[in-house]
PDB file of N, CA, C and O in Angstrom:
ATOM      1  N   MET A   1       0.926  -1.155  -0.053  1.00  0.00           N
ATOM      2  CA  MET A   1      -0.051  -0.002   0.124  1.00  0.00           C
ATOM      3  C   MET A   1       0.789   1.193  -0.077  1.00  0.00           C
ATOM      4  O   MET A   1       1.819   1.189   0.599  1.00  0.00           O
ATOM      5  N   ASN A   2       0.600   2.226  -0.849  1.00  0.00           N
ATOM      6  CA  ASN A   2       1.353   3.559  -0.962  1.00  0.00           C
ATOM      7  C   ASN A   2       0.543   4.502   0.114  1.00  0.00           C
ATOM      8  O   ASN A   2      -0.639   4.421   0.445  1.00  0.00           O
ATOM      9  N   ILE A   3       1.539   5.409   0.546  1.00  0.00           N
ATOM     10  CA  ILE A   3       1.057   6.242   1.309  1.00  0.00           C
ATOM     11  C   ILE A   3       1.875   7.684   1.002  1.00  0.00           C
ATOM     12  O   ILE A   3       2.930   7.768   0.372  1.00  0.00           O
ATOM     13  N   SER A   4       1.099   8.833   1.626  1.00  0.00           N
ATOM     14  CA  SER A   4       1.787  10.194   1.323  1.00  0.00           C
ATOM     15  C   SER A   4       2.063  10.739   2.971  1.00  0.00           C
ATOM     16  O   SER A   4       1.268  10.575   3.896  1.00  0.00           O
ATOM     17  N   ILE A   5       3.171  11.305   3.042  1.00  0.00           N
ATOM     18  CA  ILE A   5       3.347  11.746   4.465  1.00  0.00           C
ATOM     19  C   ILE A   5       3.775  13.324   4.293  1.00  0.00           C
ATOM     20  O   ILE A   5       4.697  13.575   3.518  1.00  0.00           O
ATOM     21  N   GLU A   6       3.056  14.501   5.073  1.00  0.00           N
ATOM     22  CA  GLU A   6       3.380  15.551   5.141  1.00  0.00           C
ATOM     23  C   GLU A   6       3.833  15.962   6.483  1.00  0.00           C
ATOM     24  O   GLU A   6       3.201  15.736   7.516  1.00  0.00           O
ATOM     25  N   PHE A   7       5.035  16.619   6.407  1.00  0.00           N
ATOM     26  CA  PHE A   7       5.808  16.971   7.786  1.00  0.00           C
ATOM     27  C   PHE A   7       6.045  18.498   7.764  1.00  0.00           C
ATOM     28  O   PHE A   7       6.275  19.190   6.773  1.00  0.00           O
ATOM     29  N   THR A   8       5.953  18.844   8.920  1.00  0.00           N
ATOM     30  CA  THR A   8       6.310  20.352   9.342  1.00  0.00           C
ATOM     31  C   THR A   8       7.284  20.248  10.608  1.00  0.00           C
ATOM     32  O   THR A   8       6.772  20.048  11.710  1.00  0.00           O
ATOM     33  N   LEU A   9       8.484  20.360  10.505  1.00  0.00           N
ATOM     34  CA  LEU A   9       9.613  20.281  11.557  1.00  0.00           C
ATOM     35  C   LEU A   9       9.694  21.507  12.051  1.00  0.00           C
ATOM     36  O   LEU A   9       9.868  22.454  11.284  1.00  0.00           O
ATOM     37  N   THR A  10       9.574  21.700  13.495  1.00  0.00           N
ATOM     38  CA  THR A  10       9.576  23.137  13.939  1.00  0.00           C
ATOM     39  C   THR A  10      10.585  23.084  15.194  1.00  0.00           C
ATOM     40  O   THR A  10      10.116  22.738  16.279  1.00  0.00           O
ATOM     41  N   PRO A  11      11.876  23.394  15.099  1.00  0.00           N
ATOM     42  CA  PRO A  11      12.958  23.368  16.072  1.00  0.00           C
ATOM     43  C   PRO A  11      12.707  24.742  16.955  1.00  0.00           C
ATOM     44  O   PRO A  11      12.691  25.867  16.455  1.00  0.00           O
ATOM     45  N   LEU A  12      12.522  24.462  18.312  1.00  0.00           N
ATOM     46  CA  LEU A  12      12.269  25.481  19.131  1.00  0.00           C
ATOM     47  C   LEU A  12      13.433  26.131  19.682  1.00  0.00           C
ATOM     48  O   LEU A  12      13.764  26.087  20.867  1.00  0.00           O
ATOM     49  N   GLN A  13      14.058  26.759  18.717  1.00  0.00           N
ATOM     50  CA  GLN A  13      15.378  27.566  19.011  1.00  0.00           C
ATOM     51  C   GLN A  13      15.359  28.778  18.197  1.00  0.00           C
ATOM     52  O   GLN A  13      14.511  29.018  17.338  1.00  0.00           O
ATOM     53  N   THR A  14      16.396  29.570  18.534  1.00  0.00           N
ATOM     54  CA  THR A  14      16.648  30.812  17.577  1.00  0.00           C
ATOM     55  C   THR A  14      17.076  30.432  16.206  1.00  0.00           C
ATOM     56  O   THR A  14      16.488  30.866  15.215  1.00  0.00           O
ATOM     57  N   ASN A  15      18.086  29.633  16.137  1.00  0.00           N
ATOM     58  CA  ASN A  15      18.697  29.238  14.866  1.00  0.00           C
ATOM     59  C   ASN A  15      17.976  27.920  14.248  1.00  0.00           C
ATOM     60  O   ASN A  15      18.558  26.835  14.279  1.00  0.00           O
ATOM     61  N   PHE A  16      16.717  28.064  13.702  1.00  0.00           N
ATOM     62  CA  PHE A  16      15.939  26.956  13.529  1.00  0.00           C
ATOM     63  C   PHE A  16      16.174  26.381  11.958  1.00  0.00           C
ATOM     64  O   PHE A  16      15.843  25.279  11.520  1.00  0.00           O
ATOM     65  N   GLU A  17      16.781  27.368  11.332  1.00  0.00           N
ATOM     66  CA  GLU A  17      16.830  26.750   9.828  1.00  0.00           C
ATOM     67  C   GLU A  17      17.811  25.568   9.768  1.00  0.00           C
ATOM     68  O   GLU A  17      17.271  24.517   9.422  1.00  0.00           O
ATOM     69  N   PRO A  18      18.901  25.509   9.982  1.00  0.00           N
ATOM     70  CA  PRO A  18      19.854  24.290   9.903  1.00  0.00           C
ATOM     71  C   PRO A  18      19.258  23.015  10.246  1.00  0.00           C
ATOM     72  O   PRO A  18      19.505  22.061   9.508  1.00  0.00           O
ATOM     73  N   PRO A  19      18.428  22.838  11.367  1.00  0.00           N
ATOM     74  CA  PRO A  19      17.893  21.585  11.575  1.00  0.00           C
ATOM     75  C   PRO A  19      16.903  21.272  10.571  1.00  0.00           C
ATOM     76  O   PRO A  19      16.704  20.087  10.304  1.00  0.00           O
ATOM     77  N   ILE A  20      16.173  22.299   9.903  1.00  0.00           N
ATOM     78  CA  ILE A  20      15.038  21.984   9.004  1.00  0.00           C
ATOM     79  C   ILE A  20      15.828  21.470   7.617  1.00  0.00           C
ATOM     80  O   ILE A  20      15.378  20.563   6.917  1.00  0.00           O
ATOM     81  N   ILE A  21      16.872  22.069   7.372  1.00  0.00           N
ATOM     82  CA  ILE A  21      17.590  21.886   6.113  1.00  0.00           C
ATOM     83  C   ILE A  21      18.083  20.523   6.203  1.00  0.00           C
ATOM     84  O   ILE A  21      18.006  19.824   5.193  1.00  0.00           O
ATOM     85  N   ALA A  22      18.647  19.980   7.417  1.00  0.00           N
ATOM     86  CA  ALA A  22      19.154  18.876   7.600  1.00  0.00           C
ATOM     87  C   ALA A  22      18.234  17.740   7.517  1.00  0.00           C
ATOM     88  O   ALA A  22      18.533  16.714   6.906  1.00  0.00           O
ATOM     89  N   PHE A  23      17.095  17.912   8.136  1.00  0.00           N
ATOM     90  CA  PHE A  23      16.038  17.084   7.968  1.00  0.00           C
ATOM     91  C   PHE A  23      15.478  16.684   6.661  1.00  0.00           C
ATOM     92  O   PHE A  23      15.097  15.546   6.386  1.00  0.00           O
ATOM     93  N   ILE A  24      15.454  17.933   5.706  1.00  0.00           N
ATOM     94  CA  ILE A  24      14.946  17.876   4.229  1.00  0.00           C
ATOM     95  C   ILE A  24      15.941  17.003   3.543  1.00  0.00           C
ATOM     96  O   ILE A  24      15.584  16.051   2.849  1.00  0.00           O
ATOM     97  N   LYS A  25      17.168  17.322   3.734  1.00  0.00           N
ATOM     98  CA  LYS A  25      18.335  16.765   3.007  1.00  0.00           C
ATOM     99  C   LYS A  25      18.345  15.243   3.197  1.00  0.00           C
ATOM    100  O   LYS A  25      18.628  14.456   2.293  1.00  0.00           O
ATOM    101  N   SER A  26      17.971  14.853   4.602  1.00  0.00           N
ATOM    102  CA  SER A  26      17.896  13.347   4.895  1.00  0.00           C
ATOM    103  C   SER A  26      16.841  12.804   4.034  1.00  0.00           C
ATOM    104  O   SER A  26      17.016  11.769   3.391  1.00  0.00           O
ATOM    105  N   LEU A  27      15.695  13.511   4.002  1.00  0.00           N
ATOM    106  CA  LEU A  27      14.556  13.076   3.138  1.00  0.00           C
ATOM    107  C   LEU A  27      15.023  12.714   1.792  1.00  0.00           C
ATOM    108  O   LEU A  27      14.936  11.592   1.294  1.00  0.00           O
ATOM    109  N   ARG A  28      15.614  13.950   1.148  1.00  0.00           N
ATOM    110  CA  ARG A  28      16.081  13.621  -0.257  1.00  0.00           C
ATOM    111  C   ARG A  28      16.870  12.656  -0.558  1.00  0.00           C
ATOM    112  O   ARG A  28      16.823  12.171  -1.689  1.00  0.00           O
ATOM    113  N   LYS A  29      17.739  12.194   0.381  1.00  0.00           N
ATOM    114  CA  LYS A  29      18.922  11.197   0.006  1.00  0.00           C
ATOM    115  C   LYS A  29      17.943   9.557   0.188  1.00  0.00           C
ATOM    116  O   LYS A  29      18.408   8.431   0.012  1.00  0.00           O
ATOM    117  N   SER A  30      16.797   9.840   0.504  1.00  0.00           N
ATOM    118  CA  SER A  30      16.255   8.460   0.777  1.00  0.00           C
ATOM    119  C   SER A  30      15.848   7.550  -0.469  1.00  0.00           C
ATOM    120  O   SER A  30      15.706   6.332  -0.368  1.00  0.00           O
ATOM    121  N   GLY A  31      15.696   8.172  -1.501  1.00  0.00           N
ATOM    122  CA  GLY A  31      15.286   7.562  -2.699  1.00  0.00           C
ATOM    123  C   GLY A  31      13.755   7.818  -2.781  1.00  0.00           C
ATOM    124  O   GLY A  31      13.313   7.580  -3.905  1.00  0.00           O
ATOM    125  N   PHE A  32      13.029   8.153  -2.070  1.00  0.00           N
ATOM    126  CA  PHE A  32      11.700   8.403  -2.189  1.00  0.00           C
ATOM    127  C   PHE A  32      11.171   9.587  -2.863  1.00  0.00           C
ATOM    128  O   PHE A  32      12.027  10.462  -2.991  1.00  0.00           O
ATOM    129  N   LYS A  33      10.102   9.861  -3.299  1.00  0.00           N
ATOM    130  CA  LYS A  33       9.776  11.055  -4.023  1.00  0.00           C
ATOM    131  C   LYS A  33       9.545  11.835  -2.782  1.00  0.00           C
ATOM    132  O   LYS A  33       8.954  11.417  -1.786  1.00  0.00           O
ATOM    133  N   VAL A  34      10.146  13.177  -2.963  1.00  0.00           N
ATOM    134  CA  VAL A  34       9.884  14.226  -1.916  1.00  0.00           C
ATOM    135  C   VAL A  34       9.632  15.545  -2.599  1.00  0.00           C
ATOM    136  O   VAL A  34      10.379  16.024  -3.453  1.00  0.00           O
ATOM    137  N   ILE A  35       8.492  16.109  -2.146  1.00  0.00           N
ATOM    138  CA  ILE A  35       8.253  17.516  -2.642  1.00  0.00           C
ATOM    139  C   ILE A  35       8.246  18.534  -1.428  1.00  0.00           C
ATOM    140  O   ILE A  35       7.723  18.284  -0.343  1.00  0.00           O
ATOM    141  N   GLU A  36       8.843  19.624  -1.726  1.00  0.00           N
ATOM    142  CA  GLU A  36       9.047  20.657  -0.685  1.00  0.00           C
ATOM    143  C   GLU A  36       8.044  21.890  -0.835  1.00  0.00           C
ATOM    144  O   GLU A  36       7.875  22.303  -1.983  1.00  0.00           O
ATOM    145  N   THR A  37       7.515  22.378  -0.027  1.00  0.00           N
ATOM    146  CA  THR A  37       6.658  23.767  -0.124  1.00  0.00           C
ATOM    147  C   THR A  37       7.437  24.741   1.039  1.00  0.00           C
ATOM    148  O   THR A  37       8.351  24.453   1.812  1.00  0.00           O
ATOM    149  N   PRO A  38       6.852  25.738   0.880  1.00  0.00           N
ATOM    150  CA  PRO A  38       7.468  26.794   2.065  1.00  0.00           C
ATOM    151  C   PRO A  38       7.011  26.380   3.295  1.00  0.00           C
ATOM    152  O   PRO A  38       7.789  26.566   4.231  1.00  0.00           O
ATOM    153  N   LEU A  39       5.822  25.803   3.564  1.00  0.00           N
ATOM    154  CA  LEU A  39       5.434  25.475   4.938  1.00  0.00           C
ATOM    155  C   LEU A  39       5.490  23.888   5.409  1.00  0.00           C
ATOM    156  O   LEU A  39       5.278  23.549   6.573  1.00  0.00           O
ATOM    157  N   SER A  40       5.833  22.880   4.248  1.00  0.00           N
ATOM    158  CA  SER A  40       5.876  21.486   4.782  1.00  0.00           C
ATOM    159  C   SER A  40       6.668  20.810   3.666  1.00  0.00           C
ATOM    160  O   SER A  40       7.002  21.392   2.634  1.00  0.00           O
ATOM    161  N   THR A  41       6.926  19.613   3.933  1.00  0.00           N
ATOM    162  CA  THR A  41       7.523  18.627   3.016  1.00  0.00           C
ATOM    163  C   THR A  41       6.854  17.369   3.048  1.00  0.00           C
ATOM    164  O   THR A  41       6.564  16.753   4.074  1.00  0.00           O
ATOM    165  N   GLN A  42       6.621  17.012   1.859  1.00  0.00           N
ATOM    166  CA  GLN A  42       5.955  15.604   1.459  1.00  0.00           C
ATOM    167  C   GLN A  42       6.757  14.662   1.097  1.00  0.00           C
ATOM    168  O   GLN A  42       7.735  14.885   0.383  1.00  0.00           O
ATOM    169  N   ILE A  43       6.460  13.556   1.521  1.00  0.00           N
ATOM    170  CA  ILE A  43       7.380  12.272   0.991  1.00  0.00           C
ATOM    171  C   ILE A  43       6.258  11.030   0.709  1.00  0.00           C
ATOM    172  O   ILE A  43       5.249  10.836   1.386  1.00  0.00           O
ATOM    173  N   TYR A  44       6.656  10.312  -0.357  1.00  0.00           N
ATOM    174  CA  TYR A  44       5.625   9.303  -0.822  1.00  0.00           C
ATOM    175  C   TYR A  44       6.435   7.856  -1.089  1.00  0.00           C
ATOM    176  O   TYR A  44       7.603   7.693  -1.441  1.00  0.00           O
ATOM    177  N   GLY A  45       5.630   7.089  -0.862  1.00  0.00           N
ATOM    178  CA  GLY A  45       6.124   5.638  -0.958  1.00  0.00           C
ATOM    179  C   GLY A  45       5.273   4.496  -0.492  1.00  0.00           C
ATOM    180  O   GLY A  45       4.101   4.626  -0.136  1.00  0.00           O
ATOM    181  N   GLU A  46       5.900   3.435  -0.517  1.00  0.00           N
ATOM    182  CA  GLU A  46       5.224   2.074  -0.034  1.00  0.00           C
ATOM    183  C   GLU A  46       5.207   2.131   1.710  1.00  0.00           C
ATOM    184  O   GLU A  46       6.263   2.307   2.319  1.00  0.00           O
ATOM    185  N   TYR A  47       4.213   2.003   2.255  1.00  0.00           N
ATOM    186  CA  TYR A  47       4.017   2.019   3.505  1.00  0.00           C
ATOM    187  C   TYR A  47       5.198   1.383   4.573  1.00  0.00           C
ATOM    188  O   TYR A  47       5.736   2.048   5.459  1.00  0.00           O
ATOM    189  N   ASP A  48       5.439   0.132   4.322  1.00  0.00           N
ATOM    190  CA  ASP A  48       6.461  -0.558   5.325  1.00  0.00           C
ATOM    191  C   ASP A  48       7.895   0.214   5.221  1.00  0.00           C
ATOM    192  O   ASP A  48       8.482   0.728   6.174  1.00  0.00           O
ATOM    193  N   THR A  49       8.248   0.192   4.136  1.00  0.00           N
ATOM    194  CA  THR A  49       9.680   0.809   3.638  1.00  0.00           C
ATOM    195  C   THR A  49       9.720   2.280   4.214  1.00  0.00           C
ATOM    196  O   THR A  49      10.622   2.761   4.900  1.00  0.00           O
ATOM    197  N   LEU A  50       8.459   2.948   3.759  1.00  0.00           N
ATOM    198  CA  LEU A  50       8.675   4.491   4.017  1.00  0.00           C
ATOM    199  C   LEU A  50       8.700   4.642   5.632  1.00  0.00           C
ATOM    200  O   LEU A  50       9.559   5.328   6.187  1.00  0.00           O
ATOM    201  N   MET A  51       7.818   4.035   6.252  1.00  0.00           N
ATOM    202  CA  MET A  51       7.587   4.100   7.701  1.00  0.00           C
ATOM    203  C   MET A  51       8.955   3.648   8.527  1.00  0.00           C
ATOM    204  O   MET A  51       9.408   4.338   9.440  1.00  0.00           O
ATOM    205  N   LEU A  52       9.475   2.565   8.147  1.00  0.00           N
ATOM    206  CA  LEU A  52      10.811   2.345   8.751  1.00  0.00           C
ATOM    207  C   LEU A  52      11.826   3.426   8.467  1.00  0.00           C
ATOM    208  O   LEU A  52      12.603   3.769   9.358  1.00  0.00           O
ATOM    209  N   PHE A  53      11.857   3.969   7.297  1.00  0.00           N
ATOM    210  CA  PHE A  53      12.945   5.124   6.929  1.00  0.00           C
ATOM    211  C   PHE A  53      12.412   6.284   7.890  1.00  0.00           C
ATOM    212  O   PHE A  53      13.155   6.741   8.759  1.00  0.00           O
ATOM    213  N   ILE A  54      11.173   6.725   7.722  1.00  0.00           N
ATOM    214  CA  ILE A  54      10.826   7.814   8.445  1.00  0.00           C
ATOM    215  C   ILE A  54      10.870   7.667  10.135  1.00  0.00           C
ATOM    216  O   ILE A  54      11.099   8.661  10.825  1.00  0.00           O
ATOM    217  N   SER A  55      10.658   6.485  10.667  1.00  0.00           N
ATOM    218  CA  SER A  55      10.989   6.263  11.983  1.00  0.00           C
ATOM    219  C   SER A  55      12.488   6.690  12.315  1.00  0.00           C
ATOM    220  O   SER A  55      12.678   7.380  13.316  1.00  0.00           O
ATOM    221  N   LYS A  56      13.438   6.349  11.602  1.00  0.00           N
ATOM    222  CA  LYS A  56      14.944   6.655  11.678  1.00  0.00           C
ATOM    223  C   LYS A  56      15.200   7.990  11.376  1.00  0.00           C
ATOM    224  O   LYS A  56      16.064   8.631  11.974  1.00  0.00           O
ATOM    225  N   ALA A  57      14.500   8.456  10.479  1.00  0.00           N
ATOM    226  CA  ALA A  57      14.800  10.056  10.308  1.00  0.00           C
ATOM    227  C   ALA A  57      14.426  10.973  11.278  1.00  0.00           C
ATOM    228  O   ALA A  57      15.082  11.955  11.624  1.00  0.00           O
ATOM    229  N   ILE A  58      13.116  10.541  11.796  1.00  0.00           N
ATOM    230  CA  ILE A  58      12.652  11.493  12.861  1.00  0.00           C
ATOM    231  C   ILE A  58      13.568  11.331  14.061  1.00  0.00           C
ATOM    232  O   ILE A  58      13.967  12.366  14.595  1.00  0.00           O
ATOM    233  N   LYS A  59      13.990  10.031  14.602  1.00  0.00           N
ATOM    234  CA  LYS A  59      14.738   9.950  15.734  1.00  0.00           C
ATOM    235  C   LYS A  59      16.146  10.428  15.709  1.00  0.00           C
ATOM    236  O   LYS A  59      16.750  10.784  16.721  1.00  0.00           O
ATOM    237  N   ALA A  60      16.674  10.421  14.430  1.00  0.00           N
ATOM    238  CA  ALA A  60      17.754  11.189  14.226  1.00  0.00           C
ATOM    239  C   ALA A  60      17.707  12.752  14.282  1.00  0.00           C
ATOM    240  O   ALA A  60      18.639  13.420  14.730  1.00  0.00           O
ATOM    241  N   SER A  61      16.647  13.235  13.833  1.00  0.00           N
ATOM    242  CA  SER A  61      16.375  14.762  14.132  1.00  0.00           C
ATOM    243  C   SER A  61      15.982  15.025  15.470  1.00  0.00           C
ATOM    244  O   SER A  61      16.349  16.088  15.968  1.00  0.00           O
ATOM    245  N   PHE A  62      15.315  14.253  16.116  1.00  0.00           N
ATOM    246  CA  PHE A  62      15.135  14.511  17.575  1.00  0.00           C
ATOM    247  C   PHE A  62      16.426  14.412  18.337  1.00  0.00           C
ATOM    248  O   PHE A  62      16.639  15.306  19.156  1.00  0.00           O
ATOM    249  N   GLU A  63      17.351  13.426  18.187  1.00  0.00           N
ATOM    250  CA  GLU A  63      18.306  13.414  19.047  1.00  0.00           C
ATOM    251  C   GLU A  63      19.344  14.544  18.824  1.00  0.00           C
ATOM    252  O   GLU A  63      20.149  14.841  19.707  1.00  0.00           O
ATOM    253  N   ALA A  64      19.308  15.136  17.679  1.00  0.00           N
ATOM    254  CA  ALA A  64      20.193  16.271  17.365  1.00  0.00           C
ATOM    255  C   ALA A  64      19.544  17.652  18.028  1.00  0.00           C
ATOM    256  O   ALA A  64      20.216  18.683  18.054  1.00  0.00           O
ATOM    257  N   LEU A  65      18.345  17.608  18.500  1.00  0.00           N
ATOM    258  CA  LEU A  65      17.667  18.929  19.033  1.00  0.00           C
ATOM    259  C   LEU A  65      17.291  18.728  20.506  1.00  0.00           C
ATOM    260  O   LEU A  65      16.837  17.674  20.950  1.00  0.00           O
ATOM    261  N   ASP A  66      17.493  19.695  21.129  1.00  0.00           N
ATOM    262  CA  ASP A  66      16.715  19.744  22.388  1.00  0.00           C
ATOM    263  C   ASP A  66      15.416  19.888  22.553  1.00  0.00           C
ATOM    264  O   ASP A  66      14.835  19.250  23.431  1.00  0.00           O
ATOM    265  N   HIS A  67      14.734  20.786  21.695  1.00  0.00           N
ATOM    266  CA  HIS A  67      13.386  21.102  21.752  1.00  0.00           C
ATOM    267  C   HIS A  67      12.916  21.102  20.432  1.00  0.00           C
ATOM    268  O   HIS A  67      13.439  21.854  19.609  1.00  0.00           O
ATOM    269  N   VAL A  68      11.837  20.226  20.073  1.00  0.00           N
ATOM    270  CA  VAL A  68      11.264  20.238  18.605  1.00  0.00           C
ATOM    271  C   VAL A  68       9.890  19.820  18.779  1.00  0.00           C
ATOM    272  O   VAL A  68       9.428  19.288  19.789  1.00  0.00           O
ATOM    273  N   VAL A  69       9.201  20.138  17.580  1.00  0.00           N
ATOM    274  CA  VAL A  69       7.946  19.764  17.396  1.00  0.00           C
ATOM    275  C   VAL A  69       7.763  19.318  15.853  1.00  0.00           C
ATOM    276  O   VAL A  69       8.016  20.058  14.903  1.00  0.00           O
ATOM    277  N   LEU A  70       7.318  18.090  15.760  1.00  0.00           N
ATOM    278  CA  LEU A  70       6.941  17.452  14.246  1.00  0.00           C
ATOM    279  C   LEU A  70       5.641  17.284  14.083  1.00  0.00           C
ATOM    280  O   LEU A  70       5.121  16.435  14.808  1.00  0.00           O
ATOM    281  N   SER A  71       4.917  17.898  13.278  1.00  0.00           N
ATOM    282  CA  SER A  71       3.537  17.717  12.759  1.00  0.00           C
ATOM    283  C   SER A  71       3.740  16.825  11.459  1.00  0.00           C
ATOM    284  O   SER A  71       4.568  16.944  10.555  1.00  0.00           O
ATOM    285  N   MET A  72       2.725  15.893  11.648  1.00  0.00           N
ATOM    286  CA  MET A  72       2.890  14.763  10.467  1.00  0.00           C
ATOM    287  C   MET A  72       1.254  14.458  10.191  1.00  0.00           C
ATOM    288  O   MET A  72       0.333  14.378  11.004  1.00  0.00           O
ATOM    289  N   LYS A  73       1.255  14.327   8.817  1.00  0.00           N
ATOM    290  CA  LYS A  73       0.029  13.874   8.303  1.00  0.00           C
ATOM    291  C   LYS A  73       0.175  12.644   7.403  1.00  0.00           C
ATOM    292  O   LYS A  73       1.030  12.707   6.519  1.00  0.00           O
ATOM    293  N   ILE A  74      -0.575  11.509   7.527  1.00  0.00           N
ATOM    294  CA  ILE A  74      -0.537  10.458   6.836  1.00  0.00           C
ATOM    295  C   ILE A  74      -1.722  10.200   5.838  1.00  0.00           C
ATOM    296  O   ILE A  74      -2.860  10.249   6.305  1.00  0.00           O
ATOM    297  N   VAL A  75      -1.560   9.944   4.574  1.00  0.00           N
ATOM    298  CA  VAL A  75      -2.591   9.817   3.893  1.00  0.00           C
ATOM    299  C   VAL A  75      -2.654   8.430   3.273  1.00  0.00           C
ATOM    300  O   VAL A  75      -1.574   8.225   2.720  1.00  0.00           O
ATOM    301  N   LYS A  76      -3.343   7.559   3.161  1.00  0.00           N
ATOM    302  CA  LYS A  76      -3.365   6.116   2.566  1.00  0.00           C
ATOM    303  C   LYS A  76      -3.753   6.206   1.065  1.00  0.00           C
ATOM    304  O   LYS A  76      -4.809   5.812   0.571  1.00  0.00           O
ATOM    305  N   PHE A  77      -2.751   6.771   0.456  1.00  0.00           N
ATOM    306  CA  PHE A  77      -2.720   6.966  -1.048  1.00  0.00           C
ATOM    307  C   PHE A  77      -1.532   7.864  -1.490  1.00  0.00           C
ATOM    308  O   PHE A  77      -1.162   8.833  -0.826  1.00  0.00           O
ATOM    309  N   ASP A  78      -0.957   7.471  -2.667  1.00  0.00           N
ATOM    310  CA  ASP A  78       0.040   8.173  -3.003  1.00  0.00           C
ATOM    311  C   ASP A  78      -0.425   9.526  -3.843  1.00  0.00           C
ATOM    312  O   ASP A  78      -0.856   9.416  -4.990  1.00  0.00           O
ATOM    313  N   ARG A  79      -0.312  10.707  -3.235  1.00  0.00           N
ATOM    314  CA  ARG A  79      -0.960  11.819  -3.739  1.00  0.00           C
ATOM    315  C   ARG A  79       0.151  12.786  -4.522  1.00  0.00           C
ATOM    316  O   ARG A  79      -0.120  13.938  -4.859  1.00  0.00           O
ATOM    317  N   SER A  80       1.540  12.103  -4.779  1.00  0.00           N
ATOM    318  CA  SER A  80       2.387  13.025  -5.530  1.00  0.00           C
ATOM    319  C   SER A  80       1.904  13.581  -6.700  1.00  0.00           C
ATOM    320  O   SER A  80       2.351  14.691  -6.989  1.00  0.00           O
ATOM    321  N   ASP A  81       1.134  13.095  -7.407  1.00  0.00           N
ATOM    322  CA  ASP A  81       0.650  13.503  -8.817  1.00  0.00           C
ATOM    323  C   ASP A  81      -0.500  14.548  -8.653  1.00  0.00           C
ATOM    324  O   ASP A  81      -1.054  14.991  -9.658  1.00  0.00           O
ATOM    325  N   TYR A  82      -0.864  14.945  -7.405  1.00  0.00           N
ATOM    326  CA  TYR A  82      -1.967  15.816  -7.179  1.00  0.00           C
ATOM    327  C   TYR A  82      -1.746  17.044  -7.978  1.00  0.00           C
ATOM    328  O   TYR A  82      -0.637  17.572  -8.058  1.00  0.00           O
ATOM    329  N   GLU A  83      -2.871  17.525  -8.606  1.00  0.00           N
ATOM    330  CA  GLU A  83      -2.752  18.950  -9.240  1.00  0.00           C
ATOM    331  C   GLU A  83      -4.167  19.610  -8.887  1.00  0.00           C
ATOM    332  O   GLU A  83      -5.198  18.985  -9.138  1.00  0.00           O
ATOM    333  N   PRO A  84      -4.202  20.737  -8.367  1.00  0.00           N
ATOM    334  CA  PRO A  84      -5.560  21.223  -8.325  1.00  0.00           C
ATOM    335  C   PRO A  84      -6.152  21.716  -9.399  1.00  0.00           C
ATOM    336  O   PRO A  84      -5.518  22.227 -10.322  1.00  0.00           O
ATOM    337  N   ASN A  85      -7.674  21.582  -9.366  1.00  0.00           N
ATOM    338  CA  ASN A  85      -8.446  21.685 -10.717  1.00  0.00           C
ATOM    339  C   ASN A  85      -9.331  22.886 -10.702  1.00  0.00           C
ATOM    340  O   ASN A  85     -10.283  23.069 -11.461  1.00  0.00           O
ATOM    341  N   PHE A  86      -8.899  23.718  -9.718  1.00  0.00           N
ATOM    342  CA  PHE A  86      -9.650  25.016  -9.571  1.00  0.00           C
ATOM    343  C   PHE A  86      -8.933  26.413  -9.781  1.00  0.00           C
ATOM    344  O   PHE A  86      -9.570  27.459  -9.654  1.00  0.00           O
TER     345      PHE A  86
END
């Protein structure tokens, strides 16, 4: 089963951009399809392999930061080709 995941990583620190950039770069290296927007990042793939990868990526990010919030939405469908029709 394919899924779509949308993330918003929010480091609770003054210099917040480097951890966000590092997290996005780790997603880019994954081999999964990644789409970035100004407010979130989406990643798409097969449920089991994607969730295994994401679990490790989130843990690595959390270990590197003292205080962080991660908002995540999961959709049971690959929405990577979505285009608005309005």
